[in-house]
N, C-alpha and C positions, 0 to 999 in steps of 0.2 A: 833869221839864224840858222846857219849852216849845220850840217852834220859833226862837221868837225869840233864848233862850238860847244855842240851838245854834248860829245863826246869827252870832253876833255873838262868838262863840269863836275859838281858837286850832285847835279840831278842826274838819275837814269831814266833811259827813254822807256817809254811804252806806246802801244798802239790800241787803241778805246772800240770795241767793235759794241754794237748795239746801245750807244751812247745817251740814245733819249734827252731827255733835260739835263746830261751831265752829272746829276747826282753822285754817282760814285767818282768820277772824274774830278771835281772839285776837293772830295776826300783824297784819292792819289795824288793828285800837287800839294794838299798841306801834308802829306807825308814824304814828299821831295822826290815824287816822279815829274818828268814830264812828257806831255802828251805829244807825239809828233804825227800824227793821223787819225783819225776816227772815223768811222762806218755809222750811218742810220739813213734809213730810207724813210721815214715820215718825214712830209715836209716842212710841216708846221716846226718838229722838233729839231729839224734842221737848220731852220731861220731863228729858231731858237739859240741855237751853237754860235751861229753868224752874229748874232746881235752879241753876245758877252764875249766871244773868241774870234775876231773878225779874219786874224792871222793863222787859224786852225787849219789844214787843209782837211775836207770834208769830202768820204763816198757818198754821196746821196743815191745808193745801190741798193739793190737787195745782198744780203750777206753771201747770198749762192753764188755770186756773180762775184764776188774778191777775189782776188790771190795773192800769192807772196809780189807777184810783177804790179798787180796795181796798186798793193799797198804801199810799195817801193817807191814806183814812179809819182804818185801821192806825195810822200814824204821827201823826197828829192835825194834819196839815197837808199841804198840796199837795209832792209831791214830784219834780213836773216840773222835770228840770233838776236834778236834785241833785248835788253832786259825783261820785260814784260806784255805779256798782251793779256787786257782784262774786259770783261765785260759782260750783261747780263742777256741771255736770250730770253725771249718771251715767256714768261712763264703762266698766261691765261690757262695753257691744256692742262697744268698740275697742281694749279689751288685748287682747293679743300673748298671754294664757295663756285666753282664752278660747274662744268659737265665733267671734268678730268679724263678726256677724250686722250691723253698722253699725245703717245705717235700716231696717232689714227686723226689728230689735227695740225694743221702743215706749220702752226708754233711750233708745237712740241719736238718738230724735227729739227727745229732750228739750232740744239745743242748739238748734234752730229755736224753742223755745220763750224761749231766753235770750235770740235776737237779737229775737224779738218784746217783749218787753219792753224792752230796749234802745230799738228804733224807739219805741214806746210814751212811756216815761216821758223821752229824749232824756237824759240824765246826760252831763256834761262830759267823763266818761271810763269804762272798763269795763273789767275783768278777769275773763276767764275763764280756768278752768285744766282741764286733763285729762290724762290718759295719754298716754306717748308714741308710743301706738299710733295716736293720731286724728291725727298726722303722716303716717301710711302709708295711710290707710282711704280704702277709692275708695265713690266717691258708689252705686254698684252693686257687692258682693262677686261675684265669680265665681260662677258656677251660680246666682245669685238672679236672674240677668234675668228681665223678664218678656216670655215667652213668645218666649224663649231668645236676646232679641236688645236690643239697647240700644247709643246711640252709644259709640263706642271709645273717646274719652276718660271719660268717665263711669266705666268701669272700671280705671282708670289711679290706681296709688298716689297719693295724695295730694288725689285730684279733690273728696273730702268738705270739706277744709280749705278749699282752694281757692275752693269755692265758699261755704262760711261767711266768707270773708274778701270776696268781690265782694258779697254780701249786705249786709253791715256798709258797704262802701265806697259802695253804691248811696243809704244813707242818711246821705252824709255824715261817715263814721268812715275817720280812718287808720287801718289794724291794723298791728302788731308782733308776731310770735309766736318766742317764745323757749322753744328745747327747754334744759332745764337738768338739773343733779342737787342732790339736797339737799346733800351730802356737800363739793362744793365749795365751801361758804359756811358750813360748819360744824356741822352735823348728824351724829351719829355713825350716820348710815343710809345706803346707798344708794339715794337712791329719785328716778328722773326723773320730771319732770312736765314737758307742754306750758304755757306761759301767753300766754296772748292779750292784748294790751295794746293799748285802742281809744280815741281821744280827739276831740273834735273840730277839732281842733287840729293843726298841722302844725305836730307838737315829736317830735325824737326822744326815745325814752325814755331811753336813755345807759344799758341795764340793764350792773350791772357786772359784771366777772370773777370768775373762782373766787380765793377769799381763801385757798383751802387745798390743800394739793395733797401727793401721795406722790410727786411728780417731785422729784428734786433739783435737777434744771436749772431751775424754778419758782421754786427759794429761796422757798416761801412753812410758813408753818407747815403740819406734817402734819395730814392727816385726823384728827376728833376720831374713838375707836373704841368699841367695846361696853363695853369696860373701865371707859374713861371714866366714865360713866353711871351704869351697873348694877354696878359690880365692886366692889372690898373697900369697905367702909363703908357701901353703901347699904342703905338704911332703906325696904323697901316700905311704902308707901300701900295698896296693895291686893293680898294676897297670892291672891286668889282667880286661877284658871284654865280652861284647858279640855286638860286633861292626856294624853297618849297611852296607849294601850290597854295593857294587857300585854305581848299580839304588837308592836305597836309599838317597845315599851319594849326590848322581847328586840334588836332590830336596831339601835337607836340604841345599844344597851351597847356593843356592837362597833366604833364610830366614835369614831377621836378627835377631842379640840376642832379646829376649821375643816374636818371633811372630810364625807363625803356615802357615796353608794351605793357609790362607788367603792372606796371604801374595803374593803368586803367581800368576802372569795373568792366568784368568779364563780357558783357553785353555788347560795352563800346569797343572792348579788343575784339570781338567778332565781328561786329560793322566793320570796324576800320582796316581789318586783316585780312578777309575773304577768307579764302581756302589755304591761306599761309598759316592761319592759327589755328592750323590743324597738324601741320609741321612738327616731328619731332624734335627737329633741331635746325640751327641755321638762323635762328631767330631774336638773338641779342642785340642787334643793330636797328631792330624795327622800332621808330618813333624814339629814339635815342636821343637822349639831351644829355651832351658832355657836364663834367665837373670841372671844375676851376682846381680841385684838390686833390685831382689825381692827374696821372698820365693820360694822354691821350691817348683813346684808342687807334689804331693803324688807320694811318689817311688813307682815303679812298677815291677810283676817279671820279666817284657821281656823289657828292656830300648832301646832296638833294634827293636823294633815290628813296624809296620809301623804306626798304629792305638795309640801305647803307647809311641810315641817318647820321648826320656829325650837326646839329643843331647849337648852338651858340647857347653855355649855360644862361646866361643872364637875359640876352636878348633874343627874341623870337623871331631865329634867320638862320640861314646856313652860315657855316665857316667863309670867310672871304677868301680870294684868291693870297691874298698879304696873308693870312692867318694861316694858310695850308702852307704855304711856304716856309714861315718860320716855325711851324711845329718838324717840318723836314730837316731845318738849320738851313736852307739855302741863304747863301750870304742876302741881305738885304738889298745890294744894288741888282740882283740878278733879274734880269729879265723874260720873260717867255710870252712867246709869239701866240697870236691866235685871238678867240672870244671867250670868254669864263670858261666857256665847257671844255676847250681845246686845252687852257693855262692847267685847268683841274685834273686833266688828265693826266698829261706830264707830269705834274706835282705827286700824281698819287700813282702812276708807276715808279717812280724814280725810286734809290737807293737810299736813303741817310748819307748826306756825306761825311758825320762821324764815324759811320760802319767804314768806310772808304779809308776814312782817315789811319781808323785801327788797324783794318785788314794791311794796309800800305806799312805800314810799321812795322808790321811782321814781317813782309815782304821785303824791306830794306835789311833787314838784320838777316835774313836768309843769306839775298844776294852779295852782303858783307862776308858773311861766312863764307859763301862760297867760294871767293877769290882767291883761296887758299887750298882748293878741293880741284879736282879731277870728275868730269861728269860720270858719272852713276848710271851702269845697263840696268834698267829694274827689269825682272823677272814678272812675268806675270803671275798672280794670284788671285787666291777665291775672293777676296775683296779687299778694299782700301781700309783705311781707318775713318769710321764716321762715328764723330765724339762731339756730345749733346754739352753745351755749357750753358746750364739752366736757361734752354729756349722758353720754357713754361714757366710764367710767372701770375701770381696772383694778388692783384691789388682793390677788388672789390667784387660785391657780389650783388646781383639782383634780385636773386632768389633762392632760397635756401631753407629746408626744414619747413615747408610750407609759408614762407614768410618774404615778404618782399624788403628787401634790404638796399638802399641806395644813397645818394647825397652824402652824408660826413661818413660813412660806415665803411671801414677797410679793413682786410683781414687775412689772414695766411690761413690755409685748413691746415691744420698740425695730424689731422688722422693722413694724410697723405703729402708727408715732407717732400721738396725734391731730391733728387738724388743725382748725383754729380758722379758722370763716367771716368772723368779725370780732373786730377788736380793742378793746375798749370801755373802760370809765374804772373804777377801782378804787376803789369809797365804799363801805364796807360797815365802817359802825357795829359796836360789842359787842353782840351779842344780850342783849337786856334779860329 
C-alpha cells in the first residue's frame, strides 16, 4: 500500500513506538487507524509483530536512534505531520510495584524520547500510555537528589508528569491526561492506565465515562468476570504456561478461589512468606487464587511468582499463555513468539486492546473536528488537565475489620465513595 492510497482512504495514518506485543495497536486499528511504521527494540516482540503483521515496516532499534528521517524511510513516504503518533514508553521505572527510580532508570527517560519524536514528526495528535504510577512520580525521587539537594518542587509527587506536559505545551500541543481502569469499559480485568492525549488543536477530547460498573446506583451493566472469558467452554489456543513450583503449589492448595495468603493459618503465612510477611503493603497477590466470579486482577508478566500469583480458580496451576491473552482480549488468532516465559512477558506488558480502541475513537472524533480548524499555538501553563475517570474500583476484599473475606463476597465501601473529577459524555460502541 503506497502513501497516496492510504491518504485517500477512510483510515488515518499513525506511527507506533514501543510497540511490544501490539495490544495498543490492535485497539487503534479497530478504531480506524492504519499503522504505517512501528518501532520496537525487543527481538522477540519484533518477531511477534512480524508473525502477525508481515507487511508492516518495523524499525528494530532503540528509540533513541529513531528520527523523522528513519521513520519516513521505513514507511516509504514523508511522515511529518502524520495524523497520530502513539506508544507506551517503558513503565517499570514508575510502577508502584517497583523501585520507582524514575529518571534515574534508563527506561524512565524513554518518555522524553517520545516527546522528542513528537516534536520532530509534528503529528496532528499523539497518544502516550503508561502506568498509573507516572501520575504521582516526582522528577527527583526522594534520596536520589544530586549532592543531596534540588528544588523542592522537583521532589513533589506528580512533578515529572507536570514537567512532561509543560514540554508538550511548549512545542504547541494541548495535553489532557486521563486515569482510567480497563474494567470500567468492558474488559474482564482490573487494569489502571494513564492515557495522555495531545493535539495541535484546542479540542476537548471528551473521554467517555465508564460503561460498566458493579455499583447498583450507576445502573450500568456489571463488570465482566474471569468466568466470562476463560470459564466453562473456553478452548485454550495456547496451553503452555509458567507453572508454580511444587513448594508454591503446596501453599496455593490451601487457598480458596478468590483468596490469598490471609486465608492461611498464621504460622503457615510466616513459614511461606518469610520476610515478606512483615511488610506493610504490597502483599495482596501473595498466594493469590483467582475467582471466576470477579474480574481478573491486572495480568502480570510472571504469573507463577509467589508475590504476583495468578492461580487458576479451579485447577491447581498458573494461568496459561492462552488464558492470559484472552483476559487481555488479544484476538484468538494472535501469535506470540518465544518460550512461555517470553510470551507471558509480552502479554503482561501489553495494553488491553479495548483501551486502545476507546482512546482511538476519542482521537478519531478529535481529528475529524480539527479538519475545520486552524492549528492552535498553546502557551505554556503551570499544568495540563489530569482527569480521574474512576480509576479505582473495588470488587472484593480479602481482609476487612479483622475478618478474611473471599470467594463470592464482593462489595463497595460506602464510607469512601468514588469521586468523579469530571462528568463526560458516554459513547462506547461495542468492542469489536
